[in-house]
N, C-alpha and C positions, 0 to 999 in steps of 0.2 A: 786645931783649925782656927782658933782665935789668933794664935801667934802668926799663922799663915796669912790671915787677912791683914794684920798689922804690917807684916812684911811687904805685902802687895801695895798697901797704901804708901809706905815709905819709898819703895822703889819707883812707883808711878810718879809721885810728886817730885822726886829727885830728877827723874828723866824729863819731866815737863819743864822744870826750872833750868835745865842745862842749856847752854848756848847752842844755837842752831838746831834745836830739838825738832824732830820730825813728828809733829803733833798727831797727824793722821795715823802713822804707824804705831805710836804709843796708844792711841785709842783702840786700835785693832788688837794690840798685844794684851791689853788689860781688860777691855770692855767688850771686845768682839764676841761672836758666837763661839769661837774656839779659844777665847781669851782666858787668862789666868783666873780672873774673878769668877767667870762662868764655870770653869773647871771645879773650883772650890764649892760653888753652890750645888753642883751636881752630886757632890758627896754628902750633902746634908741628910740624905735618906738613911745614912748609917747612924745618925745621932739619935739620942733619946728624945722623948717628947718634951722634957724640960729644957734641953739644950737648944732645940731648933729655933724657938723665938728669939733667944738671946743672940745666937749666931746670925740669924736672919736680920736682926736689927743692926748688928755690927756691919754685915755685908752691905746693907742699904746705905749706911753712913759712909762706908768706904767708896761705894759707887758714886754717891752724891758729891763727895769731896773731890774725887778724881774728875768728874764731869765739870764741876765748877772751876777747878784749876785749869782744865783744858779750855773752857770757854774764856776765861780771863786771859790765858796765854794767847789764844787765837785773836782776841780783840786787840791785845797789845801789839801783836805782830802786824795786824792790819793798819794800826795807827803808825807804826814804824815805817811801813812801806809807803803809806800816804805821805808822810813827812819827807821821805827820801824822794818821792816822785815830785812833790811840790818844789823841792830845792833844785832837782835836775831839770825840771821843765819851767823854771822861773822865766817869766817874760819881762823884759824891760820895756814898759809902755812908753818910755820917752824916746826910744829908738825910732827912726823913720820907718814907715811901713814899706813892705816890698811892693814893687810896681805890679799892678794888675793890668794885664793886656786885655783890651777890649776888642772883640772881633768886629769885622765889617762885612757887609754884604758883598758877595762876589760880583764883579762887574757885569756878568751876564744877568744875574738876578736884579741888579740895579736897573739895567736897561729894560728887562721884561716888565718889572713893576712900573716903571715910568710909562711904557707903552700902554699897559693896562689902565693906568690912571687917566691917560689922555682919552682913550676910547670910552671908558666908563663915564667920563665927563661929557661925552657926546651921546650918551644914552645907550651904549652897548652893554650887554651882559656877557659874562665869561662862561663858556661851555667847555666841557672836558670829555674825553673819550679814551678808549683803550689804546695802549701802544702796540699790543699784539692784536692784529686786525685781520679781518677776512678780505680775501681778494676782491670780493664784490664791492665792499665799501671803499677800498683803496684805489680800485681801478674801474671796474665795470660800471658802477653807478655814476662815475664821473666821466662817462663817455670815452673810456679807454678800454675797449674790449680786448680779448686775447689776440695776439699777433699784431697789436697796434704798435707802430714804430716808437711811440712815446715810452713804452715799457722798456725798450732797450736802453734808453737814456737814464733810467731810474736806478739801475744796478741794485735791485731789491734783495733784501735778506728773506728768503723763503724758509719757513719752518716745515710746512707740508705743501702740497699742491695748491691748497686753498687758504692756508694760514701764513701770515708774514708779519714782519715788523714794519709798521707803517712808514712809508717814505715821505709823507706829508701829513699835516693835520686836517687836510680836506675831508677825510672820512667823518670827522666830527660835524661838518656842515651837513653831510648827507643824513647822518643819524638825527640831527636836530630838525631838519625839514620833514623827516618821516614822522616825528613825534609831535611837532609844533606847526600849526598852520600860520600863515602870514597874518600880521606883520612880524618879521624876524629881524633882529639886529644883534648879532653875536660876534665875539672874537674867540678864537680857540688856540691858546698858547700851549706849547709842550715840546717834548723831545721827539725827534724823528730819526730815522736810520736809513743810510744808503751805503752800499758796498763801494765806498770811495777809498782810494789809497790816501794815507795821511801825508799832507804836505802843508805849505804855508797858507793855502786857501781852502783846503778840503779836510773833512773828517767824517768817519763812518757814523758818528753821532753828532747831531747839532740841534739847534732849537729854532722853532718857527712861531710866529703869530699870524694866524690867518683870520680873515674877517668875512662876514656875510651879511648882506642886507637884502631882504625880499619883501616887496609890498606892491601895491598898485602904483603905476606911473613912475617907477624908478628908472632913471636915465643915466647916461654916461656923465652928464653934467653933475649929477649928485655924487658920483664916484670922484670926479675931479675936485669938487668943492670939499668933500670930506678929507681926501688925501692932502690937499693944500693946508687945511686946518691942522691935520696931524703933523705934517712936515714943519710948519712954522712953529708949532708948539714945542716940538722935539729939538729942532736945529736952530731956531731963531726966526724972528719976524721978517728978515730979509731973504729968506729961503724961497727959491723959485722951483717949479716943477717942469719936467719935460716928459711928454708921453711919446714913446716910440712904438709903432705897430709891431705886433708879435703874434705868435700862435700858441695858445694853450687849448687842449682838447675840451676842457670843461668851461671855457668862457668864449664868447663871440659877440662883439669884437674883443680882442685882447691887446694888452700893451705892456711893455717894460717901462717902469717909471724911474726917472733919475731926479736927483735934487742938485741944485747948484751947490758947489763946494762951499761949505760954511767957513773954511779956513781962508781961502783966497777970494771968495765972492764971485767965482766964475772966471777969474783971470788965468788960472792954471798954476798948479803947484805940485809938490811931491805927493800930497795926500790924494789928489784927484788925477795924478799921473799926467798933469799938464793939459787935461781935457776940459776942466772947468765944471764937469758934471760927475756925479757919483751915482751908479745904479744901486737902488736899495730894495726894490720890490717888483712883483708882477701883479697885474690886475686885469679886470675885464668884466663884461656883462655875463651873468650866469647863462650858460647854454640852455636853450629850451629843452633839449633832451634830458639834461640833468634835473630840471624842474619836474618834467613829466615822470622821470624815474622815482621821484620822491612824492608823487601824488599831488603835485601843485600844477594847476592849469596855466601854461605859458601864455595863453590868450588873455588871461585876466591879470596875472602877476608877472613882474619882472624883477631883476635884482642884480647886484654886483658883488664880486668877491675879490679879495686881494690876499697876498701872502708876503710877509717880510721875514727875512732871516735875522734872528737876534744877534748872532755872531757878526754878521755883516754890519749891522747898525753899530754895535759896540766897537768894532775895528775902525769904522768910519769916524765915529764920534770922538774916540780916544786916540786916534792916530796909531793904531796897532797894525804892524805889518806882517804878523805871523799868527795864524789862528791857534797854533799849538801852544802858545803862551797862555791861552785861556784855560787850558786843561792840565798844565804841568804842576800846579799848586806850588809854584815858586814864590815864597813870601816876598822876595825882593821885587817881584813884579806886582803882586796883588796889593802890597802896601801903598802903591801909588794911587789906589782908587778908594 
């Protein structure tokens, strides 16, 4: 048995020192549960009492020597691999660095944030609401009952009979008036949905910013002054406004609001289609029925509301003639902004 142990030692050490040795397999072969050294130790029961301690000591020495040799070989292999990796992954710090592309805000995001900044500067706060909305908030509370002609012009995405994708951010105004008593001064930016065919000026998904002011003594003059401040800040100090009578079920009186073309100053050009004016939003005094629906006494309070399409402002401000360009993620287009 002594000779067998010496033989195991010599074979194991020779295997470890061999080139490209599989150290894990060597460990299993000689030191594993079914390894050669273990097999020898199992036969110690046949030895005499005098031989067992002698053979046991030799076996421990063999095990220790093999383990130490394996440990040294493993460490040497790690060092070799590290040196190889350092050489292969060597970096020349004198070489110029690769260009890092820095992203920019999408033009729609730029316009939305600019609009928000302007109204926050005038004392407005931002209110948000769900994009999946109830028919009550999207239509009924806004003085648009069932079978109202205005519903036909909305081309709404209905999920069920009473649940839909909001076609405007006006429901946020209703929800705010239900929870908060006047004075109220909010804007509600966000995505809206209408079942429109995609073309140069229409999309089934687009973005709006609507605003609401409710307090005692609010007049059409307050609406006009606020919108003039907004337009001059966004488009320039020379901007003029034009109000045209219109009809919205939730405001009375109502108006379409145009701005003088900021490119030609009202003389007529390609951007304004030679009209000198560009339509940007709708506005009006909040209908008394809408105030009553929200628990606000129209005999005590009055208010105005307005809504502006972010895509329309972006197209007007940047001279974009096709709305689809804003959604196609073409870097050649987006890099201009």
